[in-house]
C-alpha positions in Angstrom: 27.0 -72.6 -30.9 26.8 -70.1 -28.0 24.4 -69.7 -25.1 24.4 -66.2 -23.7 23.3 -66.1 -20.1 22.6 -62.7 -18.4 20.1 -60.9 -16.2 16.5 -60.4 -17.4 17.3 -56.7 -17.7 20.5 -57.0 -19.8 19.6 -60.1 -21.9 17.4 -58.2 -24.4 20.2 -55.8 -25.1 22.6 -58.6 -25.9 20.0 -60.3 -28.1 19.4 -57.0 -30.0 23.1 -56.5 -30.5 24.1 -60.1 -31.4 20.9 -61.4 -32.9 20.9 -65.1 -33.7 24.5 -65.2 -34.8 23.8 -66.3 -38.3 25.4 -63.2 -39.8 28.7 -64.7 -38.6 27.9 -68.3 -39.5 27.2 -69.1 -35.8 24.1 -69.9 -33.7 23.2 -67.9 -30.6 20.6 -68.7 -28.0 19.8 -66.8 -24.8 18.8 -67.7 -21.3 18.1 -65.7 -18.1 19.8 -66.0 -14.7 17.2 -64.1 -12.6 19.5 -63.8 -9.6 23.3 -63.9 -9.1 23.4 -67.5 -7.9 26.9 -68.4 -9.0 28.8 -69.4 -12.2 28.2 -73.1 -11.8 24.5 -72.5 -12.2 25.2 -71.7 -15.9 25.3 -75.5 -16.5 22.0 -76.0 -14.9 20.5 -73.2 -16.9 22.1 -74.5 -20.1 21.4 -78.2 -19.6 19.0 -78.5 -22.5 21.2 -76.4 -24.7 24.2 -78.6 -24.0 22.3 -81.8 -24.4 25.2 -83.9 -23.1 27.9 -82.1 -25.0 31.2 -80.8 -23.6 31.3 -77.0 -23.0 33.4 -74.0 -22.5 32.3 -71.3 -20.0 33.6 -67.8 -20.6 32.9 -64.8 -18.4 31.6 -61.8 -20.4 33.9 -59.3 -18.7 37.2 -61.2 -19.5 39.4 -60.2 -22.4 42.2 -62.5 -23.8 44.6 -61.4 -26.5 47.8 -63.0 -27.9 49.1 -64.8 -30.9 48.8 -68.2 -29.2 45.4 -67.8 -27.7 43.6 -69.6 -30.5 45.9 -72.6 -30.4 45.6 -72.7 -26.6 41.9 -72.8 -26.7 41.7 -75.4 -29.5 44.0 -77.7 -27.5 41.8 -77.3 -24.4 38.6 -78.0 -26.5 40.2 -81.2 -27.9 40.6 -82.8 -24.5 37.9 -85.4 -24.2 37.9 -86.0 -20.5 38.1 -83.8 -17.4 38.2 -80.1 -17.0 40.8 -77.6 -18.3 41.6 -74.3 -16.6 44.4 -71.9 -17.2 47.0 -70.5 -14.8 48.0 -66.9 -15.5 50.9 -65.3 -13.7 50.1 -62.1 -11.9 52.0 -59.9 -9.5 49.4 -59.9 -6.8 47.1 -63.0 -7.0 45.1 -62.2 -3.8 42.2 -60.8 -5.8 41.7 -64.0 -7.8 41.2 -67.7 -7.6 44.7 -69.2 -7.2 45.9 -72.6 -8.3 48.6 -74.5 -6.3 50.9 -77.0 -8.0 53.2 -79.7 -6.7 56.8 -80.1 -7.8 55.7 -82.1 -10.9 53.2 -79.5 -12.0 50.1 -81.4 -10.8 47.3 -79.4 -9.3 47.0 -79.6 -5.5 44.3 -77.0 -4.7 42.4 -73.9 -5.9 41.8 -71.1 -3.4 39.5 -68.2 -3.9 41.1 -64.8 -3.1 43.6 -66.2 -0.5 45.3 -63.8 1.9 48.5 -65.9 1.5 48.5 -67.3 -2.0 50.4 -70.6 -2.5 51.4 -69.5 -6.1 51.3 -66.5 -8.4 49.0 -68.2 -10.9 45.5 -66.8 -11.1 42.6 -68.7 -12.8 41.1 -66.5 -15.5 37.5 -66.6 -16.5 37.6 -69.3 -19.2 36.9 -72.9 -18.4 36.6 -76.1 -20.5 34.6 -79.1 -19.3 33.7 -82.6 -20.6 30.3 -84.2 -20.9 30.0 -84.8 -17.2 29.8 -81.1 -16.3 26.0 -80.9 -15.9 25.8 -83.9 -13.7 28.7 -82.6 -11.5 27.2 -79.2 -11.4 24.0 -80.7 -9.9 26.2 -81.9 -7.0 27.3 -78.4 -6.1 25.6 -77.0 -3.0 25.2 -73.3 -2.3 28.1 -71.7 -0.5 27.9 -69.4 2.5 27.0 -66.5 0.2 24.2 -68.6 -1.4 25.9 -69.2 -4.7 26.9 -72.3 -6.7 30.6 -71.6 -6.9 32.7 -72.5 -9.9 35.5 -73.3 -7.5 33.4 -76.2 -6.0 32.7 -77.6 -9.5 36.4 -77.5 -10.2 37.2 -79.2 -6.9 34.9 -82.1 -7.9 37.0 -82.6 -11.0 40.2 -82.4 -8.9 38.9 -85.1 -6.6 38.5 -87.3 -9.6 42.1 -86.5 -10.8 40.6 -84.9 -13.9 41.4 -81.3 -13.4 44.0 -79.9 -15.8 45.6 -76.5 -15.6 47.6 -75.1 -18.4 50.0 -72.3 -17.6 49.8 -69.5 -20.2 52.8 -68.1 -22.0 54.3 -64.7 -21.5 52.8 -63.3 -24.7 49.2 -63.5 -23.7 47.3 -60.5 -22.2 44.4 -61.1 -19.9 42.1 -58.4 -18.6 39.3 -58.9 -16.1 37.3 -55.7 -16.8 34.9 -55.9 -13.8 36.0 -52.5 -12.5 36.1 -49.1 -14.1 39.9 -49.0 -13.7 40.5 -52.4 -15.3 38.1 -51.5 -18.1 40.1 -48.4 -18.8 43.4 -50.3 -18.8 41.9 -52.8 -21.3 40.6 -50.0 -23.5 44.1 -48.3 -23.6 45.7 -51.7 -24.5 43.3 -52.3 -27.4 43.7 -48.8 -28.7 47.5 -49.1 -28.6 47.5 -52.4 -30.5 45.0 -51.3 -33.1 46.6 -48.0 -33.8 50.1 -49.5 -34.0 49.2 -52.5 -36.2 46.2 -51.2 -38.2 44.2 -54.3 -37.3 41.2 -54.6 -35.2 41.0 -56.9 -32.1 38.0 -59.3 -32.1 36.4 -58.1 -35.3 33.8 -60.8 -35.5 33.2 -60.5 -39.3 36.9 -60.8 -39.9 37.2 -63.9 -37.6 34.1 -65.5 -39.2 35.5 -64.9 -42.7 39.0 -66.2 -41.7 37.4 -69.4 -40.3 35.4 -69.9 -43.5 32.0 -69.5 -41.7 30.9 -66.6 -44.0 31.8 -65.7 -47.6 33.2 -62.5 -49.2 29.7 -61.5 -50.2 28.6 -61.9 -46.7 31.4 -59.6 -45.4 30.6 -57.1 -48.2 26.9 -57.1 -47.2 27.6 -56.7 -43.5 30.0 -53.8 -44.2 27.5 -52.0 -46.4 25.0 -52.1 -43.6 27.5 -50.2 -41.4 27.5 -47.1 -43.6 30.5 -44.8 -43.8 32.0 -45.9 -40.4 35.6 -46.8 -39.8 34.4 -50.3 -39.0 32.9 -50.6 -42.4 36.0 -49.2 -44.0 38.1 -51.8 -42.2 35.9 -54.7 -43.5 36.2 -53.4 -47.1 40.0 -53.2 -46.6 40.0 -56.8 -45.5 38.3 -57.8 -48.8 40.6 -55.6 -50.8 43.7 -57.1 -49.3 42.6 -60.7 -49.5 
């Protein structure tokens, strides 16, 4: 169950591309954020969608890849209380939110784009929250730039000693594709992996089929709709090799 939040201009494009998600055994809904009022506003916009459930917030321009990513996310989703973030080691953390740990690995603080970072662990754009997230998001007040900051929401969990940060392993790649340069780097990475291994990254039909959300016939039908494209050939190859 996914709520896609975007601008009034872009949202119809996402809806046209992704539809209602049923083709992958999922359920998509859509909501507008008319103005860029901060990430924490997502939980106010999505309050009725969540209906008291826990949630994961994922930024649309972040890409994660690695053999252990799925297990890492499942473990975070299984946590029943508090919030779970991730700490990703980077060479220059000054462009990111940075998490500070004590000697025992407990979170001390989160700073946004600090000039003098207290660690080399950046916080990537994927967050897990428990059922309290909407009520806590309502306590967030606009920052100096007029936004409901995700940092403030995370600090509310930290004040309750319910903020958990898992440091990612060395085998996970994370790309924040918010600039042309970073998007090009991510594209080159994906091309190298797919060409070398002969497998596609984030093929939604393949993922849905592997998870048992759709059947072989569903994959065959989806592939047929794609004509004589390489993507369709890849889906038929999955069925042939199964």
